[in-house]
PQR file with spaces between the fields and no chain letter, atoms N, CA, C, O and H, PARSE charges and radii, in Angstrom:
ATOM       1  N    UNK     1      -4.834   -5.148   -6.028 -0.4000 1.5000
ATOM       2  CA   UNK     1      -5.351   -5.731   -7.233 -0.0000 2.0000
ATOM       3  C    UNK     1      -4.333   -6.897   -7.699  0.5500 1.7000
ATOM       4  O    UNK     1      -3.120   -6.695   -7.664 -0.5500 1.4000
ATOM       5  N    UNK     2      -4.682   -7.687   -7.981 -0.4000 1.5000
ATOM       6  CA   UNK     2      -3.829   -8.602   -8.917 -0.0000 2.0000
ATOM       7  C    UNK     2      -3.787   -8.383  -10.224  0.5500 1.7000
ATOM       8  O    UNK     2      -4.593   -7.800  -10.948 -0.5500 1.4000
ATOM       9  H    UNK     2      -5.668   -7.852   -8.010  0.4000 1.0000
ATOM      10  N    UNK     3      -2.473   -9.056  -10.537 -0.4000 1.5000
ATOM      11  CA   UNK     3      -2.070   -8.708  -12.393 -0.0000 2.0000
ATOM      12  C    UNK     3      -3.277   -9.232  -13.148  0.5500 1.7000
ATOM      13  O    UNK     3      -3.747  -10.329  -12.848 -0.5500 1.4000
ATOM      14  H    UNK     3      -1.818   -9.530   -9.948  0.4000 1.0000
ATOM      15  N    UNK     4      -3.785   -8.507  -14.094 -0.4000 1.5000
ATOM      16  CA   UNK     4      -4.763   -8.922  -15.187 -0.0000 2.0000
ATOM      17  C    UNK     4      -4.066  -10.159  -16.073  0.5500 1.7000
ATOM      18  O    UNK     4      -4.759  -11.114  -16.422 -0.5500 1.4000
ATOM      19  H    UNK     4      -3.403   -7.615  -14.338  0.4000 1.0000
ATOM      20  N    UNK     5      -2.858  -10.087  -16.361 -0.4000 1.5000
ATOM      21  CA   UNK     5      -1.912  -10.711  -17.058 -0.0000 2.0000
ATOM      22  C    UNK     5      -1.958  -12.181  -16.656  0.5500 1.7000
ATOM      23  O    UNK     5      -2.178  -13.103  -17.441 -0.5500 1.4000
ATOM      24  H    UNK     5      -2.295   -9.311  -16.077  0.4000 1.0000
ATOM      25  N    UNK     6      -1.687  -12.324  -15.128 -0.4000 1.5000
ATOM      26  CA   UNK     6      -1.628  -13.317  -14.380 -0.0000 2.0000
ATOM      27  C    UNK     6      -2.908  -14.197  -14.490  0.5500 1.7000
ATOM      28  O    UNK     6      -2.942  -15.415  -14.666 -0.5500 1.4000
ATOM      29  H    UNK     6      -1.508  -11.575  -14.489  0.4000 1.0000
ATOM      30  N    UNK     7      -4.041  -13.266  -14.341 -0.4000 1.5000
ATOM      31  CA   UNK     7      -5.544  -13.925  -14.322 -0.0000 2.0000
ATOM      32  C    UNK     7      -5.717  -14.438  -15.564  0.5500 1.7000
ATOM      33  O    UNK     7      -6.079  -15.615  -15.543 -0.5500 1.4000
ATOM      34  H    UNK     7      -4.014  -12.277  -14.198  0.4000 1.0000
ATOM      35  N    UNK     8      -5.552  -13.843  -16.895 -0.4000 1.5000
ATOM      36  CA   UNK     8      -6.099  -14.375  -18.239 -0.0000 2.0000
ATOM      37  C    UNK     8      -4.775  -15.419  -18.769  0.5500 1.7000
ATOM      38  O    UNK     8      -4.712  -15.867  -19.914 -0.5500 1.4000
ATOM      39  H    UNK     8      -5.258  -12.887  -16.912  0.4000 1.0000
ATOM      40  N    UNK     9      -3.769  -15.690  -17.703 -0.4000 1.5000
ATOM      41  CA   UNK     9      -2.713  -16.936  -18.389 -0.0000 2.0000
ATOM      42  C    UNK     9      -3.482  -18.208  -18.171  0.5500 1.7000
ATOM      43  O    UNK     9      -3.094  -19.249  -18.701 -0.5500 1.4000
ATOM      44  H    UNK     9      -3.820  -15.326  -16.773  0.4000 1.0000
ATOM      45  N    UNK    10      -4.620  -18.169  -17.369 -0.4000 1.5000
ATOM      46  CA   UNK    10      -5.206  -19.690  -17.441 -0.0000 2.0000
ATOM      47  C    UNK    10      -6.561  -19.594  -18.497  0.5500 1.7000
ATOM      48  O    UNK    10      -7.482  -18.780  -18.559 -0.5500 1.4000
ATOM      49  H    UNK    10      -4.935  -17.324  -16.938  0.4000 1.0000
ATOM      50  N    UNK    11      -6.250  -20.763  -19.257 -0.4000 1.5000
ATOM      51  CA   UNK    11      -7.366  -20.870  -20.320 -0.0000 2.0000
ATOM      52  C    UNK    11      -8.884  -21.024  -20.079  0.5500 1.7000
ATOM      53  O    UNK    11      -9.787  -20.771  -20.877 -0.5500 1.4000
ATOM      54  H    UNK    11      -5.503  -21.425  -19.207  0.4000 1.0000
ATOM      55  N    UNK    12      -9.000  -21.584  -18.563 -0.4000 1.5000
ATOM      56  CA   UNK    12     -10.425  -21.765  -18.081 -0.0000 2.0000
ATOM      57  C    UNK    12     -10.949  -20.159  -17.855  0.5500 1.7000
ATOM      58  O    UNK    12     -11.994  -19.717  -18.331 -0.5500 1.4000
ATOM      59  H    UNK    12      -8.267  -21.790  -17.915  0.4000 1.0000
ATOM      60  N    UNK    13     -10.171  -19.533  -17.181 -0.4000 1.5000
ATOM      61  CA   UNK    13     -10.406  -18.219  -16.940 -0.0000 2.0000
ATOM      62  C    UNK    13     -10.780  -17.489  -18.178  0.5500 1.7000
ATOM      63  O    UNK    13     -11.866  -16.910  -18.214 -0.5500 1.4000
ATOM      64  H    UNK    13      -9.322  -19.892  -16.794  0.4000 1.0000
ATOM      65  N    UNK    14      -9.943  -17.463  -19.236 -0.4000 1.5000
ATOM      66  CA   UNK    14     -10.128  -16.801  -20.560 -0.0000 2.0000
ATOM      67  C    UNK    14     -11.518  -17.331  -21.000  0.5500 1.7000
ATOM      68  O    UNK    14     -12.244  -16.588  -21.661 -0.5500 1.4000
ATOM      69  H    UNK    14      -9.060  -17.933  -19.206  0.4000 1.0000
ATOM      70  N    UNK    15     -11.921  -18.578  -20.664 -0.4000 1.5000
ATOM      71  CA   UNK    15     -13.250  -19.036  -21.343 -0.0000 2.0000
ATOM      72  C    UNK    15     -14.145  -18.486  -20.531  0.5500 1.7000
ATOM      73  O    UNK    15     -15.191  -18.164  -21.094 -0.5500 1.4000
ATOM      74  H    UNK    15     -11.331  -19.181  -20.127  0.4000 1.0000
ATOM      75  N    UNK    16     -14.065  -18.236  -19.186 -0.4000 1.5000
ATOM      76  CA   UNK    16     -15.326  -17.599  -18.356 -0.0000 2.0000
ATOM      77  C    UNK    16     -15.489  -16.250  -18.943  0.5500 1.7000
ATOM      78  O    UNK    16     -16.606  -15.811  -19.215 -0.5500 1.4000
ATOM      79  H    UNK    16     -13.215  -18.498  -18.728  0.4000 1.0000
ATOM      80  N    UNK    17     -14.351  -15.554  -19.151 -0.4000 1.5000
ATOM      81  CA   UNK    17     -14.492  -14.022  -19.547 -0.0000 2.0000
ATOM      82  C    UNK    17     -15.310  -14.151  -20.985  0.5500 1.7000
ATOM      83  O    UNK    17     -16.107  -13.280  -21.333 -0.5500 1.4000
ATOM      84  H    UNK    17     -13.443  -15.911  -18.930  0.4000 1.0000
ATOM      85  N    UNK    18     -15.065  -15.176  -21.680 -0.4000 1.5000
ATOM      86  CA   UNK    18     -15.900  -15.168  -23.047 -0.0000 2.0000
ATOM      87  C    UNK    18     -17.403  -15.455  -22.860  0.5500 1.7000
ATOM      88  O    UNK    18     -18.260  -15.039  -23.640 -0.5500 1.4000
ATOM      89  H    UNK    18     -14.418  -15.884  -21.397  0.4000 1.0000
ATOM      90  N    UNK    19     -17.648  -16.169  -21.804 -0.4000 1.5000
ATOM      91  CA   UNK    19     -18.923  -16.444  -21.451 -0.0000 2.0000
ATOM      92  C    UNK    19     -19.567  -15.287  -20.933  0.5500 1.7000
ATOM      93  O    UNK    19     -20.688  -14.957  -21.321 -0.5500 1.4000
ATOM      94  H    UNK    19     -16.952  -16.506  -21.170  0.4000 1.0000
ATOM      95  N    UNK    20     -18.979  -14.706  -20.154 -0.4000 1.5000
ATOM      96  CA   UNK    20     -19.609  -13.485  -19.436 -0.0000 2.0000
ATOM      97  C    UNK    20     -19.728  -12.312  -20.396  0.5500 1.7000
ATOM      98  O    UNK    20     -20.542  -11.405  -20.219 -0.5500 1.4000
ATOM      99  H    UNK    20     -18.068  -14.974  -19.839  0.4000 1.0000
ATOM     100  N    UNK    21     -18.883  -12.367  -21.422 -0.4000 1.5000
ATOM     101  CA   UNK    21     -18.813  -11.264  -22.412 -0.0000 2.0000
ATOM     102  C    UNK    21     -20.247  -11.525  -23.130  0.5500 1.7000
ATOM     103  O    UNK    21     -20.708  -10.499  -23.629 -0.5500 1.4000
ATOM     104  H    UNK    21     -18.222  -13.103  -21.566  0.4000 1.0000
ATOM     105  N    UNK    22     -20.938  -12.529  -23.264 -0.4000 1.5000
ATOM     106  CA   UNK    22     -22.217  -13.061  -23.883 -0.0000 2.0000
ATOM     107  C    UNK    22     -23.275  -12.341  -22.951  0.5500 1.7000
ATOM     108  O    UNK    22     -23.951  -11.395  -23.356 -0.5500 1.4000
ATOM     109  H    UNK    22     -20.564  -13.363  -22.858  0.4000 1.0000
ATOM     110  N    UNK    23     -23.365  -12.856  -21.685 -0.4000 1.5000
ATOM     111  CA   UNK    23     -24.409  -12.314  -20.963 -0.0000 2.0000
ATOM     112  C    UNK    23     -23.855  -12.539  -19.397  0.5500 1.7000
ATOM     113  O    UNK    23     -22.784  -13.106  -19.179 -0.5500 1.4000
ATOM     114  H    UNK    23     -22.815  -13.624  -21.357  0.4000 1.0000
ATOM     115  N    UNK    24     -24.611  -12.088  -18.468 -0.4000 1.5000
ATOM     116  CA   UNK    24     -24.349  -12.227  -17.047 -0.0000 2.0000
ATOM     117  C    UNK    24     -24.612  -13.648  -16.767  0.5500 1.7000
ATOM     118  O    UNK    24     -25.473  -14.251  -17.407 -0.5500 1.4000
ATOM     119  H    UNK    24     -25.481  -11.628  -18.645  0.4000 1.0000
ATOM     120  N    UNK    25     -23.836  -14.282  -15.738 -0.4000 1.5000
ATOM     121  CA   UNK    25     -24.395  -15.585  -15.278 -0.0000 2.0000
ATOM     122  C    UNK    25     -23.725  -15.752  -13.785  0.5500 1.7000
ATOM     123  O    UNK    25     -22.764  -15.164  -13.288 -0.5500 1.4000
ATOM     124  H    UNK    25     -23.136  -13.792  -15.217  0.4000 1.0000
ATOM     125  N    UNK    26     -24.652  -16.850  -13.216 -0.4000 1.5000
ATOM     126  CA   UNK    26     -24.234  -17.038  -12.157 -0.0000 2.0000
ATOM     127  C    UNK    26     -23.157  -18.143  -11.935  0.5500 1.7000
ATOM     128  O    UNK    26     -23.122  -19.092  -12.718 -0.5500 1.4000
ATOM     129  H    UNK    26     -25.433  -17.327  -13.620  0.4000 1.0000
ATOM     130  N    UNK    27     -22.379  -18.068  -11.016 -0.4000 1.5000
ATOM     131  CA   UNK    27     -21.419  -19.139  -10.789 -0.0000 2.0000
ATOM     132  C    UNK    27     -22.005  -20.641  -11.249  0.5500 1.7000
ATOM     133  O    UNK    27     -21.419  -21.375  -12.044 -0.5500 1.4000
ATOM     134  H    UNK    27     -22.407  -17.297  -10.380  0.4000 1.0000
ATOM     135  N    UNK    28     -22.961  -20.877  -10.755 -0.4000 1.5000
ATOM     136  CA   UNK    28     -23.629  -22.136  -11.240 -0.0000 2.0000
ATOM     137  C    UNK    28     -23.795  -22.402  -12.690  0.5500 1.7000
ATOM     138  O    UNK    28     -23.476  -23.490  -13.170 -0.5500 1.4000
ATOM     139  H    UNK    28     -23.438  -20.280  -10.109  0.4000 1.0000
ATOM     140  N    UNK    29     -24.339  -21.328  -13.473 -0.4000 1.5000
ATOM     141  CA   UNK    29     -24.330  -21.391  -14.932 -0.0000 2.0000
ATOM     142  C    UNK    29     -22.960  -21.560  -15.324  0.5500 1.7000
ATOM     143  O    UNK    29     -22.709  -22.526  -16.045 -0.5500 1.4000
ATOM     144  H    UNK    29     -24.597  -20.445  -13.083  0.4000 1.0000
ATOM     145  N    UNK    30     -22.210  -20.942  -15.045 -0.4000 1.5000
ATOM     146  CA   UNK    30     -20.825  -20.994  -15.462 -0.0000 2.0000
ATOM     147  C    UNK    30     -20.152  -22.583  -15.376  0.5500 1.7000
ATOM     148  O    UNK    30     -19.598  -23.158  -16.313 -0.5500 1.4000
ATOM     149  H    UNK    30     -22.415  -20.157  -14.460  0.4000 1.0000
ATOM     150  N    UNK    31     -20.334  -23.057  -14.164 -0.4000 1.5000
ATOM     151  CA   UNK    31     -19.919  -24.229  -13.991 -0.0000 2.0000
ATOM     152  C    UNK    31     -20.524  -25.325  -14.723  0.5500 1.7000
ATOM     153  O    UNK    31     -20.068  -26.468  -14.704 -0.5500 1.4000
ATOM     154  H    UNK    31     -20.784  -22.591  -13.403  0.4000 1.0000
ATOM     155  N    UNK    32     -21.556  -24.969  -15.369 -0.4000 1.5000
ATOM     156  CA   UNK    32     -22.141  -26.029  -16.195 -0.0000 2.0000
ATOM     157  C    UNK    32     -21.460  -26.300  -17.594  0.5500 1.7000
ATOM     158  O    UNK    32     -21.631  -27.287  -18.310 -0.5500 1.4000
ATOM     159  H    UNK    32     -21.927  -24.040  -15.385  0.4000 1.0000
ATOM     160  N    UNK    33     -20.618  -25.166  -17.833 -0.4000 1.5000
ATOM     161  CA   UNK    33     -19.853  -25.308  -19.138 -0.0000 2.0000
ATOM     162  C    UNK    33     -18.406  -25.955  -18.673  0.5500 1.7000
ATOM     163  O    UNK    33     -17.512  -26.032  -19.516 -0.5500 1.4000
ATOM     164  H    UNK    33     -20.479  -24.365  -17.251  0.4000 1.0000
ATOM     165  N    UNK    34     -18.226  -26.328  -17.585 -0.4000 1.5000
ATOM     166  CA   UNK    34     -16.702  -26.852  -17.372 -0.0000 2.0000
ATOM     167  C    UNK    34     -17.007  -28.247  -16.622  0.5500 1.7000
ATOM     168  O    UNK    34     -18.149  -28.568  -16.294 -0.5500 1.4000
ATOM     169  H    UNK    34     -18.952  -26.265  -16.900  0.4000 1.0000
ATOM     170  N    UNK    35     -16.017  -28.939  -16.417 -0.4000 1.5000
ATOM     171  CA   UNK    35     -15.883  -30.186  -15.773 -0.0000 2.0000
ATOM     172  C    UNK    35     -15.319  -30.119  -14.512  0.5500 1.7000
ATOM     173  O    UNK    35     -14.872  -31.167  -14.046 -0.5500 1.4000
ATOM     174  H    UNK    35     -15.089  -28.678  -16.683  0.4000 1.0000
ATOM     175  N    UNK    36     -15.239  -28.992  -13.794 -0.4000 1.5000
ATOM     176  CA   UNK    36     -14.946  -28.766  -12.565 -0.0000 2.0000
ATOM     177  C    UNK    36     -15.747  -28.330  -11.670  0.5500 1.7000
ATOM     178  O    UNK    36     -16.825  -28.054  -12.198 -0.5500 1.4000
ATOM     179  H    UNK    36     -15.602  -28.140  -14.172  0.4000 1.0000
ATOM     180  N    UNK    37     -15.740  -28.093  -10.332 -0.4000 1.5000
ATOM     181  CA   UNK    37     -16.637  -27.947   -9.259 -0.0000 2.0000
ATOM     182  C    UNK    37     -17.147  -26.539   -9.395  0.5500 1.7000
ATOM     183  O    UNK    37     -16.673  -25.701  -10.163 -0.5500 1.4000
ATOM     184  H    UNK    37     -14.865  -28.317   -9.903  0.4000 1.0000
ATOM     185  N    UNK    38     -18.177  -26.355   -8.563 -0.4000 1.5000
ATOM     186  CA   UNK    38     -18.692  -24.942   -8.451 -0.0000 2.0000
ATOM     187  C    UNK    38     -17.416  -24.131   -7.449  0.5500 1.7000
ATOM     188  O    UNK    38     -17.046  -22.989   -7.723 -0.5500 1.4000
ATOM     189  H    UNK    38     -18.563  -27.035   -7.939  0.4000 1.0000
ATOM     190  N    UNK    39     -16.919  -24.816   -6.435 -0.4000 1.5000
ATOM     191  CA   UNK    39     -15.887  -24.306   -5.733 -0.0000 2.0000
ATOM     192  C    UNK    39     -14.702  -23.630   -6.542  0.5500 1.7000
ATOM     193  O    UNK    39     -14.179  -22.532   -6.352 -0.5500 1.4000
ATOM     194  H    UNK    39     -17.220  -25.744   -6.213  0.4000 1.0000
ATOM     195  N    UNK    40     -14.420  -24.626   -7.527 -0.4000 1.5000
ATOM     196  CA   UNK    40     -13.274  -24.145   -8.508 -0.0000 2.0000
ATOM     197  C    UNK    40     -13.877  -22.722   -9.351  0.5500 1.7000
ATOM     198  O    UNK    40     -13.224  -21.704   -9.583 -0.5500 1.4000
ATOM     199  H    UNK    40     -14.845  -25.518   -7.681  0.4000 1.0000
ATOM     200  N    UNK    41     -15.013  -22.930   -9.646 -0.4000 1.5000
ATOM     201  CA   UNK    41     -15.487  -21.943  -10.654 -0.0000 2.0000
ATOM     202  C    UNK    41     -15.430  -20.503   -9.474  0.5500 1.7000
ATOM     203  O    UNK    41     -15.025  -19.418   -9.891 -0.5500 1.4000
ATOM     204  H    UNK    41     -15.544  -23.757   -9.457  0.4000 1.0000
ATOM     205  N    UNK    42     -15.726  -20.615   -8.509 -0.4000 1.5000
ATOM     206  CA   UNK    42     -15.702  -19.429   -7.495 -0.0000 2.0000
ATOM     207  C    UNK    42     -14.257  -18.855   -7.206  0.5500 1.7000
ATOM     208  O    UNK    42     -14.091  -17.650   -7.018 -0.5500 1.4000
ATOM     209  H    UNK    42     -16.054  -21.497   -8.170  0.4000 1.0000
ATOM     210  N    UNK    43     -13.243  -19.747   -7.178 -0.4000 1.5000
ATOM     211  CA   UNK    43     -11.855  -19.561   -7.062 -0.0000 2.0000
ATOM     212  C    UNK    43     -11.168  -18.731   -8.437  0.5500 1.7000
ATOM     213  O    UNK    43     -10.205  -17.970   -8.340 -0.5500 1.4000
ATOM     214  H    UNK    43     -13.378  -20.726   -7.330  0.4000 1.0000
ATOM     215  N    UNK    44     -11.821  -19.027   -9.614 -0.4000 1.5000
ATOM     216  CA   UNK    44     -11.366  -18.448  -10.765 -0.0000 2.0000
ATOM     217  C    UNK    44     -12.248  -17.061  -10.831  0.5500 1.7000
ATOM     218  O    UNK    44     -11.743  -16.018  -11.245 -0.5500 1.4000
ATOM     219  H    UNK    44     -12.603  -19.646   -9.693  0.4000 1.0000
ATOM     220  N    UNK    45     -13.368  -17.128  -10.464 -0.4000 1.5000
ATOM     221  CA   UNK    45     -14.129  -15.813  -10.710 -0.0000 2.0000
ATOM     222  C    UNK    45     -13.531  -14.625   -9.491  0.5500 1.7000
ATOM     223  O    UNK    45     -13.583  -13.398   -9.586 -0.5500 1.4000
ATOM     224  H    UNK    45     -13.779  -17.976  -10.127  0.4000 1.0000
ATOM     225  N    UNK    46     -12.918  -15.520   -8.262 -0.4000 1.5000
ATOM     226  CA   UNK    46     -12.464  -14.455   -7.288 -0.0000 2.0000
ATOM     227  C    UNK    46     -11.127  -13.765   -7.931  0.5500 1.7000
ATOM     228  O    UNK    46     -10.928  -12.571   -7.706 -0.5500 1.4000
ATOM     229  H    UNK    46     -12.875  -16.516   -8.185  0.4000 1.0000
ATOM     230  N    UNK    47     -10.293  -14.451   -8.660 -0.4000 1.5000
ATOM     231  CA   UNK    47      -9.218  -14.089   -9.382 -0.0000 2.0000
ATOM     232  C    UNK    47      -9.424  -13.143  -10.445  0.5500 1.7000
ATOM     233  O    UNK    47      -8.638  -12.234  -10.713 -0.5500 1.4000
ATOM     234  H    UNK    47     -10.456  -15.421   -8.843  0.4000 1.0000
ATOM     235  N    UNK    48     -10.433  -13.366  -11.004 -0.4000 1.5000
ATOM     236  CA   UNK    48     -10.913  -12.344  -12.398 -0.0000 2.0000
ATOM     237  C    UNK    48     -11.442  -11.053  -11.567  0.5500 1.7000
ATOM     238  O    UNK    48     -11.292   -9.944  -12.081 -0.5500 1.4000
ATOM     239  H    UNK    48     -11.072  -14.105  -10.786  0.4000 1.0000
ATOM     240  N    UNK    49     -11.884  -11.139  -10.650 -0.4000 1.5000
ATOM     241  CA   UNK    49     -12.648  -10.176   -9.687 -0.0000 2.0000
ATOM     242  C    UNK    49     -11.639   -9.123   -9.144  0.5500 1.7000
ATOM     243  O    UNK    49     -11.744   -7.904   -9.278 -0.5500 1.4000
ATOM     244  H    UNK    49     -12.006  -12.039  -10.233  0.4000 1.0000
ATOM     245  N    UNK    50     -10.765   -9.716   -8.586 -0.4000 1.5000
ATOM     246  CA   UNK    50      -9.696   -9.305   -7.932 -0.0000 2.0000
ATOM     247  C    UNK    50      -8.288   -8.291   -9.110  0.5500 1.7000
ATOM     248  O    UNK    50      -7.428   -7.442   -8.874 -0.5500 1.4000
ATOM     249  H    UNK    50     -10.679  -10.707   -8.478  0.4000 1.0000
ATOM     250  N    UNK    51      -8.658   -8.860  -10.061 -0.4000 1.5000
ATOM     251  CA   UNK    51      -7.922   -8.520  -11.305 -0.0000 2.0000
ATOM     252  C    UNK    51      -8.549   -7.307  -11.849  0.5500 1.7000
ATOM     253  O    UNK    51      -7.961   -6.647  -12.706 -0.5500 1.4000
ATOM     254  H    UNK    51      -9.356   -9.550  -10.252  0.4000 1.0000
ATOM     255  N    UNK    52      -9.812   -6.944  -11.363 -0.4000 1.5000
ATOM     256  CA   UNK    52     -10.712   -6.100  -12.137 -0.0000 2.0000
ATOM     257  C    UNK    52     -11.047   -6.299  -13.365  0.5500 1.7000
ATOM     258  O    UNK    52     -11.421   -5.359  -14.066 -0.5500 1.4000
ATOM     259  H    UNK    52     -10.289   -7.481  -10.667  0.4000 1.0000
ATOM     260  N    UNK    53     -10.972   -7.492  -13.800 -0.4000 1.5000
ATOM     261  CA   UNK    53     -11.639   -8.018  -14.929 -0.0000 2.0000
ATOM     262  C    UNK    53     -13.025   -8.129  -15.129  0.5500 1.7000
ATOM     263  O    UNK    53     -13.538   -8.051  -16.245 -0.5500 1.4000
ATOM     264  H    UNK    53     -10.668   -8.256  -13.231  0.4000 1.0000
ATOM     265  N    UNK    54     -13.751   -8.339  -13.916 -0.4000 1.5000
ATOM     266  CA   UNK    54     -15.162   -8.515  -14.003 -0.0000 2.0000
ATOM     267  C    UNK    54     -15.707   -8.028  -12.690  0.5500 1.7000
ATOM     268  O    UNK    54     -15.096   -7.968  -11.623 -0.5500 1.4000
ATOM     269  H    UNK    54     -13.335   -8.402  -13.010  0.4000 1.0000
ATOM     270  N    UNK    55     -16.835   -7.722  -12.912 -0.4000 1.5000
ATOM     271  CA   UNK    55     -17.653   -6.973  -11.491 -0.0000 2.0000
ATOM     272  C    UNK    55     -18.504   -8.031  -11.018  0.5500 1.7000
ATOM     273  O    UNK    55     -19.011   -8.833  -11.802 -0.5500 1.4000
ATOM     274  H    UNK    55     -17.331   -7.771  -13.779  0.4000 1.0000
ATOM     275  N    UNK    56     -18.699   -8.076   -9.697 -0.4000 1.5000
ATOM     276  CA   UNK    56     -19.786   -8.945   -8.962 -0.0000 2.0000
ATOM     277  C    UNK    56     -20.715   -8.138   -8.823  0.5500 1.7000
ATOM     278  O    UNK    56     -20.498   -6.989   -8.439 -0.5500 1.4000
ATOM     279  H    UNK    56     -18.287   -7.425   -9.060  0.4000 1.0000
ATOM     280  N    UNK    57     -22.176   -8.679   -9.168 -0.4000 1.5000
ATOM     281  CA   UNK    57     -23.401   -8.487   -8.816 -0.0000 2.0000
ATOM     282  C    UNK    57     -24.207   -9.212   -8.027  0.5500 1.7000
ATOM     283  O    UNK    57     -24.567  -10.298   -8.483 -0.5500 1.4000
ATOM     284  H    UNK    57     -22.352   -9.613   -9.480  0.4000 1.0000
ATOM     285  N    UNK    58     -24.608   -8.880   -6.903 -0.4000 1.5000
ATOM     286  CA   UNK    58     -25.384   -9.536   -6.266 -0.0000 2.0000
ATOM     287  C    UNK    58     -27.098   -9.310   -6.393  0.5500 1.7000
ATOM     288  O    UNK    58     -27.585   -8.189   -6.248 -0.5500 1.4000
ATOM     289  H    UNK    58     -24.315   -7.999   -6.532  0.4000 1.0000
ATOM     290  N    UNK    59     -27.837  -10.380   -6.649 -0.4000 1.5000
ATOM     291  CA   UNK    59     -29.233  -10.287   -6.650 -0.0000 2.0000
ATOM     292  C    UNK    59     -30.070  -10.825   -5.801  0.5500 1.7000
ATOM     293  O    UNK    59     -31.282  -10.651   -5.935 -0.5500 1.4000
ATOM     294  H    UNK    59     -27.441  -11.291   -6.767  0.4000 1.0000
């Protein structure tokens, strides 16, 4: 498990957490709120998941 403090030190990851607090979203939906690529969103999500701040659900 990675450190939750390190995970939330990045402002983009904090914004992702706020978005996910409102509702479940796919990586593609999340990427529409940012100026970076889908692979970058995936990296941020992996960091949040490894820090136990989010759960992954496959549909």
